[in-house]
FIMARVEX-732746 format. One record per residue: residue number from 1; residue in three letters; y negated, x negated, z negated of N, C-alpha, C, O, CB in turn. Coordinates in Angstrom, 2 decimals, m for minus. Each point is the difference from the previous one (the first is absolute). Glycine has a CB too. Example, Ala and Ser with C-alpha at 12.3 -4.5 7.8 and 13.67 -1.06 7.14 Angstrom:
BEGIN
(1,"ALA",(5.69,m13.19,m7.80),(m1.19,0.89,0.00),(m1.20,m0.90,0.00),(0.02,m1.04,m0.66),(1.15,2.93,m0.59))
(2,"SER",(m2.22,m1.54,1.97),(m1.19,m0.82,m0.06),(m1.09,0.77,m0.73),(m1.11,m0.51,m0.17),(1.74,m0.67,2.32))
END
This chain:
BEGIN
(1,"MET",(m284.30,m63.21,m85.32),(1.06,m0.99,m0.19),(0.28,m0.62,1.56),(0.14,m1.21,0.18),(1.00,2.60,m2.47))
(2,"ILE",(m1.08,m0.55,3.24),(0.20,m0.43,1.37),(m1.03,m1.12,0.43),(0.21,m1.07,0.57),(0.71,3.42,m0.06))
(3,"SER",(m1.98,m1.82,m0.92),(m1.20,m0.94,0.49),(m0.09,m1.28,m0.68),(m0.56,m0.97,0.51),(m0.73,2.91,m0.04))
(4,"PHE",(1.84,m1.96,m1.63),(0.12,m1.28,m0.70),(1.09,m0.78,0.58),(m0.18,m1.21,0.16),(m0.67,2.17,m2.20))
(5,"VAL",(1.86,m0.46,2.35),(1.23,m0.83,0.64),(m0.44,m0.51,1.25),(0.09,m1.19,0.31),(1.71,2.56,m1.30))
(6,"CYS",(m2.24,m0.54,1.65),(m0.64,m0.48,1.54),(m1.18,m1.18,0.02),(m0.13,m0.90,0.84),(0.54,3.49,m0.12))
(7,"TYR",(m1.17,m2.34,m1.80),(m0.96,m1.31,m0.12),(0.83,m1.12,m0.55),(m0.32,m1.11,0.43),(m1.84,2.45,m0.90))
(8,"PHE",(3.11,m1.29,m0.35),(0.68,m1.07,m0.42),(0.75,m0.81,0.99),(0.07,m1.23,m0.02),(m0.04,2.45,m1.89))
(9,"PHE",(0.58,m0.35,2.84),(0.61,m0.56,1.09),(m0.89,m0.75,1.08),(0.26,m1.06,0.56),(1.34,2.84,m1.04))
(10,"ALA",(m2.69,m0.98,0.63),(m1.08,m0.66,0.87),(m0.51,m1.35,m0.42),(m0.16,m0.91,0.81),(m0.51,3.14,m0.34))
(11,"GLN",(0.42,m2.33,m1.76),(m0.47,m1.30,m0.70),(1.00,m0.94,m0.19),(m0.46,m1.14,0.07),(m1.10,2.31,m1.18))
(12,"SER",(2.76,m1.12,0.89),(1.02,m0.80,m0.28),(0.13,m1.31,0.78),(0.07,m1.11,m0.51),(0.88,3.16,m0.13))
(13,"ALA",(m0.91,m1.77,1.96),(0.14,m1.09,1.05),(m1.30,m1.02,m0.06),(0.12,m1.22,0.02),(1.31,2.96,1.59))
(14,"GLU",(m2.66,m1.06,m1.69),(m0.99,m0.66,m0.14),(m0.30,m0.85,m1.16),(m0.62,m1.06,0.10),(0.14,2.64,1.23))
(15,"THR",(0.95,m1.10,m2.47),(0.12,m0.58,m1.31),(0.75,m1.22,m0.16),(m0.36,m1.00,m0.62),(0.16,3.10,m0.04))
(16,"GLU",(1.52,m1.87,1.45),(0.95,m1.22,0.07),(m0.45,m1.13,0.93),(0.25,m1.18,m0.24),(1.60,2.75,m0.21))
(17,"LEU",(m2.56,m1.12,1.56),(m0.77,m1.10,0.86),(m1.14,m0.64,m0.59),(m0.20,m1.17,0.31),(0.82,2.36,1.53))
(18,"SER",(m1.50,m0.54,m2.74),(m0.95,m0.68,m0.61),(0.40,m0.77,m1.14),(m0.79,m0.82,m0.46),(m0.55,2.38,1.29))
(19,"LEU",(2.58,m1.40,m1.38),(0.66,m0.71,m1.09),(0.50,m1.54,0.65),(m0.16,m1.07,m0.59),(1.01,3.60,m0.66))
(20,"LEU",(m0.28,m2.38,2.44),(0.54,m1.10,0.79),(m1.02,m0.89,0.52),(0.24,m1.20,0.12),(1.57,2.59,0.46))
(21,"ASP",(m3.03,m0.85,m0.24),(m0.86,m0.71,1.04),(m0.48,m1.36,m0.69),(m0.03,m1.06,0.64),(m0.84,3.40,0.53))
(22,"PRO",(0.54,m2.26,m2.37),(m0.57,m1.14,m0.61),(0.98,m1.29,m0.06),(m0.35,m1.17,m0.09),(m1.06,2.87,m1.23))
(23,"ASP",(2.76,m1.17,1.38),(1.04,m1.19,m0.16),(0.10,m0.65,1.47),(0.17,m1.19,0.26),(1.34,2.42,m2.28))
(24,"VAL",(m1.65,m0.21,2.87),(0.20,m0.43,1.47),(m1.24,m0.87,0.41),(0.19,m1.00,0.68),(1.20,3.21,m0.07))
(25,"ALA",(m2.59,m1.87,m0.99),(m1.17,m0.82,0.24),(0.20,m1.41,m0.73),(m0.26,m1.02,0.64),(m1.25,3.19,m0.43))
(26,"THR",(1.93,m2.24,m1.39),(0.07,m1.26,m0.65),(1.17,m0.79,0.62),(m0.05,m1.23,0.00),(m0.95,2.19,m2.16))
(27,"LEU",(2.05,m0.32,2.70),(1.01,m0.86,0.87),(m0.63,m0.39,1.39),(0.39,m1.08,0.44),(1.67,2.34,m1.55))
(28,"ILE",(m2.81,m0.68,1.75),(m0.73,m0.42,1.18),(m0.84,m1.08,m0.43),(0.07,m1.06,0.62),(m0.03,3.25,0.46))
(29,"SER",(m0.94,m2.08,m2.17),(m1.06,m0.97,m0.23),(0.93,m1.45,m0.40),(m0.37,m1.13,0.30),(m1.70,3.18,m1.23))
(30,"ARG",(3.15,m1.78,0.30),(0.79,m1.24,m0.51),(0.54,m0.63,1.21),(m0.03,m1.22,0.13),(0.71,2.19,m2.40))
(31,"GLY",(m0.16,m0.13,3.22),(0.48,m0.39,1.12),(m0.76,m0.93,0.67),(0.32,m1.17,0.19),(0.67,3.08,m0.15))
(32,"ASP",(m2.26,m1.24,0.39),(m1.13,m0.87,0.65),(m0.37,m1.20,m0.75),(m0.37,m1.01,0.61),(m0.54,3.00,0.30))
(33,"SER",(0.97,m1.96,m2.10),(m0.38,m1.30,m0.62),(1.07,m1.09,0.09),(m0.33,m1.19,0.11),(m1.07,2.50,m1.65))
(34,"LEU",(2.68,m0.92,1.50),(1.22,m0.69,0.13),(m0.10,m0.67,1.40),(0.35,m1.17,0.20),(1.02,2.81,m1.77))
(35,"VAL",(m1.93,m0.74,2.62),(0.12,m0.82,1.38),(m1.08,m1.13,m0.01),(0.14,m1.03,0.65),(0.67,3.17,0.74))
(36,"LEU",(m1.85,m1.87,m2.13),(m1.05,m1.14,0.20),(0.45,m1.27,m0.76),(m0.33,m1.13,0.35),(m1.62,2.85,m0.14))
(37,"GLN",(2.83,m1.40,m1.43),(0.46,m1.19,m0.61),(1.05,m0.77,0.83),(m0.06,m1.21,0.20),(m0.45,2.32,m2.34))
(38,"VAL",(1.63,m0.17,2.65),(1.22,m0.63,0.53),(m0.23,m0.68,1.50),(0.75,m0.85,0.48),(0.64,2.67,m1.93))
(39,"GLN",(m2.55,m1.27,2.08),(m0.15,m0.41,1.33),(m0.46,m1.62,0.39),(0.02,m0.57,1.10),(m0.56,3.15,m0.99))
(40,"LYS",(0.12,m3.09,m1.46),(m0.40,m1.38,0.23),(1.41,m0.82,m0.09),(0.10,m1.13,0.47),(m2.67,1.44,m1.52))
(41,"VAL",(3.65,0.37,0.40),(1.09,m0.75,0.05),(1.19,0.29,0.75),(0.77,m0.89,0.36),(m1.65,0.45,m2.19))
(42,"ASP",(1.08,1.76,2.11),(0.91,0.62,0.99),(m0.63,1.06,0.74),(m0.14,1.14,m0.45),(1.96,m1.66,m0.92))
(43,"LEU",(m2.20,0.14,2.55),(m0.50,1.07,1.01),(0.83,1.20,0.29),(m0.41,1.16,0.13),(m0.63,m2.98,0.85))
(44,"GLU",(2.21,1.41,m0.89),(1.20,1.11,0.52),(0.28,1.14,m1.06),(0.22,1.19,0.22),(1.07,m3.15,1.10))
(45,"ARG",(m1.36,1.29,m2.52),(0.19,0.82,m1.22),(m1.48,0.77,m0.24),(m0.08,1.09,m0.56),(2.04,m2.89,m0.56))
(46,"ALA",(m2.83,1.24,1.52),(m1.44,0.94,m0.31),(m0.02,1.06,1.08),(m0.38,1.14,m0.29),(m1.19,m3.15,m0.67))
(47,"LEU",(1.97,1.70,2.20),(0.02,1.01,1.08),(0.99,1.17,m0.43),(m0.33,1.16,0.24),(m0.18,m3.01,1.59))
(48,"CYS",(1.61,1.58,m2.42),(0.90,0.82,m0.43),(m0.43,0.86,m1.09),(0.27,1.20,0.05),(1.21,m2.73,0.74))
(49,"ILE",(m2.14,1.03,m1.82),(m0.50,0.57,m1.08),(m1.06,1.28,0.41),(0.02,1.16,m0.41),(0.39,m3.60,m0.82))
(50,"ASN",(m1.44,1.74,2.27),(m1.18,0.70,0.52),(0.62,1.26,0.92),(m0.66,1.04,0.02),(m0.96,m3.40,m0.02))
(51,"THR",(2.83,2.29,0.73),(0.78,0.99,0.64),(0.36,0.92,m0.92),(m0.24,1.17,0.31),(1.01,m2.57,1.26))
(52,"THR",(m0.13,1.13,m2.88),(0.39,1.03,m0.89),(m1.17,0.61,m0.61),(0.01,1.20,m0.26),(2.07,m2.30,m0.16))
(53,"THR",(m3.21,0.28,0.16),(m1.05,0.76,m0.57),(m0.69,0.94,0.82),(m0.50,1.02,m0.47),(0.29,m2.76,m0.84))
(54,"GLY",(0.16,1.38,2.69),(m0.42,0.95,1.05),(0.89,1.22,0.07),(m0.53,1.08,0.23),(m0.38,m2.98,1.06))
(55,"GLY",(2.14,1.84,m1.46),(0.80,1.07,0.03),(m0.14,0.90,m1.29),(0.20,1.21,0.06),(1.30,m2.60,1.44))
(56,"LEU",(m1.78,0.90,m2.39),(m0.38,0.82,m1.22),(m1.20,0.75,0.25),(m0.04,1.21,m0.21),(1.01,m2.82,m1.26))
(57,"ARG",(m2.08,0.88,1.96),(m1.29,0.65,0.12),(0.16,1.15,1.09),(m0.62,1.04,m0.20),(m0.69,m3.28,m0.49))
(58,"VAL",(2.06,2.14,1.75),(0.23,1.01,1.08),(0.67,1.05,m0.81),(m0.56,1.09,m0.09),(0.81,m2.65,2.20))
(59,"ALA",(1.06,1.32,m2.82),(0.63,1.25,m0.84),(m0.93,0.73,m0.85),(0.00,1.23,m0.05),(2.07,m2.41,m0.05))
(60,"ARG",(m2.89,0.41,m0.61),(m0.84,0.64,m1.11),(m1.09,0.90,0.90),(m0.26,1.14,m0.39),(0.56,m3.30,m1.58))
(61,"THR",(m0.95,1.60,3.21),(m0.87,1.04,0.65),(0.73,1.14,0.55),(m0.50,1.12,0.07),(m1.02,m2.84,0.47))
(62,"ALA",(2.86,1.40,m0.08),(0.81,1.25,0.53),(0.23,0.91,m1.13),(m0.35,1.15,0.25),(1.56,m2.45,1.52))
(63,"LEU",(m0.68,1.10,m3.03),(0.20,0.77,m1.01),(m1.08,0.68,m0.46),(0.21,1.13,m0.43),(1.36,m2.43,0.01))
(64,"LYS",(m2.81,0.79,0.41),(m1.15,0.65,m0.24),(m0.43,1.17,0.90),(m0.44,1.05,m0.47),(m0.05,m3.15,m0.42))
(65,"ALA",(0.64,1.88,2.23),(m0.12,0.96,0.96),(0.87,0.92,m0.14),(m0.39,1.14,m0.23),(m0.41,m2.49,1.54))
(66,"SER",(2.24,1.04,m1.21),(0.99,1.00,m0.25),(m0.22,1.05,m1.23),(0.35,1.17,m0.10),(1.12,m2.96,1.12))
(67,"SER",(m2.08,1.04,m1.81),(m0.28,0.92,m1.32),(m1.03,0.94,0.06),(0.07,1.11,m0.53),(0.59,m2.84,m0.69))
(68,"GLU",(m1.64,1.28,1.90),(m1.27,0.86,0.41),(0.56,1.31,1.07),(m0.50,1.12,0.00),(m1.31,m3.59,m0.16))
(69,"VAL",(2.86,2.07,0.97),(0.34,1.13,0.86),(0.80,0.84,m0.95),(m0.26,1.20,m0.08),(0.28,m2.46,2.40))
(70,"THR",(0.80,0.80,m2.95),(1.03,0.86,m0.81),(m0.72,0.95,m1.02),(0.34,1.16,m0.24),(1.40,m3.09,0.42))
(71,"LYS",(m2.92,1.17,m0.80),(m0.92,0.87,m0.69),(m0.57,1.06,0.60),(m0.07,1.09,m0.55),(m0.31,m2.77,m0.49))
(72,"LYS",(m0.12,1.41,2.34),(m0.70,1.10,0.59),(0.88,1.19,0.44),(m0.43,1.16,m0.02),(m1.19,m2.86,0.74))
(73,"LYS",(2.91,1.37,m0.32),(1.05,1.04,0.19),(0.41,0.75,m1.14),(0.28,1.19,0.14),(0.45,m2.50,1.52))
(74,"VAL",(m0.65,0.69,m2.87),(0.30,0.70,m1.05),(m1.13,0.95,m0.47),(0.27,1.09,m0.49),(1.27,m2.93,0.00))
(75,"LEU",(m2.92,1.38,0.63),(m1.00,0.72,m0.31),(m0.22,1.36,0.93),(m0.51,1.04,m0.39),(m0.37,m3.30,m0.52))
(76,"ARG",(1.38,2.00,2.19),(m0.04,1.02,1.05),(0.99,1.20,m0.20),(m0.23,1.20,0.10),(m0.47,m3.08,1.43))
(77,"THR",(1.91,1.22,m1.85),(1.20,0.82,m0.61),(m0.39,0.80,m1.16),(0.31,1.18,m0.05),(1.25,m2.91,0.75))
(78,"LEU",(m2.28,1.12,m1.71),(m0.25,0.75,m1.14),(m1.03,1.01,0.29),(0.09,1.10,m0.55),(0.56,m2.97,m0.86))
(79,"SER",(m1.51,1.65,2.11),(m1.09,1.09,0.56),(0.73,1.06,0.62),(m0.15,1.16,m0.36),(m1.64,m2.82,0.85))
(80,"LEU",(2.48,1.37,0.31),(0.91,1.12,0.90),(0.80,0.97,m0.98),(m0.01,1.23,0.06),(0.43,m3.01,1.96))
(81,"PHE",(0.33,0.92,m2.99),(0.79,0.74,m0.96),(m0.90,0.87,m0.88),(0.37,1.13,m0.32),(1.35,m2.95,0.35))
(82,"PHE",(m2.73,1.38,m0.37),(m1.03,0.87,m0.87),(m0.33,1.14,0.64),(0.15,1.10,m0.53),(m1.12,m2.91,m0.43))
(83,"HIS",(0.43,1.62,2.31),(m0.38,1.03,0.80),(1.10,1.09,0.16),(m0.23,1.20,m0.19),(m1.27,m2.83,1.31))
(84,"VAL",(2.72,1.12,m0.75),(1.01,0.88,0.01),(0.24,0.87,m1.11),(0.00,1.22,0.11),(0.78,m2.73,1.22))
(85,"MET",(m0.59,0.90,m2.39),(0.07,0.50,m1.34),(m1.05,1.06,m0.13),(0.37,1.13,m0.31),(0.49,m3.29,m0.58))
(86,"GLY",(m2.12,1.91,1.09),(m1.17,0.78,m0.30),(0.23,1.48,0.97),(m0.29,1.15,m0.32),(m1.44,m3.60,m0.24))
(87,"ARG",(2.32,1.97,1.80),(0.15,1.27,0.96),(1.00,1.00,m0.38),(0.00,1.16,0.40),(m0.63,m2.56,1.39))
(88,"ILE",(1.62,0.78,m2.72),(1.28,0.96,m0.26),(m0.37,0.64,m1.34),(0.66,0.91,m0.49),(1.30,m2.41,1.73))
(89,"GLY",(m3.01,0.99,m1.80),(m0.34,0.70,m1.11),(0.61,m0.68,m1.35),(0.07,0.66,m1.04),(m0.21,1.46,2.61))
(90,"PHE",(0.52,m3.30,m1.52),(0.71,m0.94,m1.02),(m1.20,m0.30,m1.02),(m1.02,m0.55,0.41),(2.90,m0.65,1.36))
(91,"GLN",(m1.74,1.56,m3.12),(m1.00,m0.32,m0.96),(0.62,m1.11,m0.83),(1.18,0.16,m0.31),(m2.23,2.20,0.28))
(92,"GLU",(0.47,m3.41,m0.36),(0.47,m0.97,m0.77),(m0.28,0.49,m1.52),(m1.10,0.50,m0.24),(0.72,m2.35,2.18))
(93,"SER",(1.26,1.72,m2.88),(m0.08,0.39,m1.44),(m0.51,m1.38,m0.94),(m0.12,0.09,m1.22),(2.24,1.87,1.67))
END
């Protein structure tokens, strides 16, 4: 039971991110397309959209990197937990 709960928590953040990522990618793509359309008419607005899209791109990259760091920390913590539990003789039923 404990291993299942630990596995669930280790995977939940990654699952949430993978569900969100396609929508973020679509927003970035639409923002890029909008910049190309708008720049012909209103360069200032196109630059604003481009800045916003760039910010979303940066946030997406940072979130992915943070998620990987968190995942590694969780896995290290789980490994240590099971090591300690094994040393004290805990048996999962």
